[in-house]
C-alpha positions, 0 to 999 in steps of 0.5 A, a space after each residue: 131627269 123624268 123621275 126626279 121629284 124636284 124636277 117634277 115640282 119645277 115642271 108643275 107635275 107635282 103641286 108645291 107651295 111656291 115661294 119664288 121662281 125665276 129662270 134659274 131657281 125655284 123655292 117652295 115650302 118643305 112638306 114636313 117642316 122642322 120649324 115655323 119657317 122651312 122651305 127649300 131653294 133649288 136650281 131649276 136645272 137638274 144637278 144631283 149633288 154638289 159633287 156634280 155641280 160645277 162652274 156651269 151652275 154658278 149662276 143658279 147656285 149663287 142666286 140660291 145663296 143671294 136670295 136666301 135672306 130676302 126669302 127667309 125674311 118674307 117667310 118670317 125668319 126675321 132674326 136669323 135662319 139656318 141654311 143646309 145643303 145635304 150632299 150624298 149618303 154621308 150628308 143624308 141627302 134624301 132627294 138627289 137634286 141639289 136643294 138648300 133648306 132654309 130653316 128658322 123662326 122666332 126661337 133659336 134652333 139649337 146646335 147644328 150637330 150634336 157633338 159625340 162625347 
């Protein structure tokens, strides 16, 4: 997909602060971090949402989860982190290329979603 922001980052057309890459996945710092540690891991292959993912993507999706802890520790999240994959409009997905946010730091992150009273 030629107009996908993350596909262009993977191709090197748009600069990023790369953390890790291999044949299946690419990890880079978020440009608007929400915590001292905030980066994303994406599959190199364009898959718009988790709705669109299937068994053909199991290697990349599994590797994203498997590498999360190691990469989080390397970046300084030594006492836990949060993983977030937003999917679709209701999930507030902003870039339609599957991506997993890794967010952490020295302080607790607070509640994941505030409960409505």
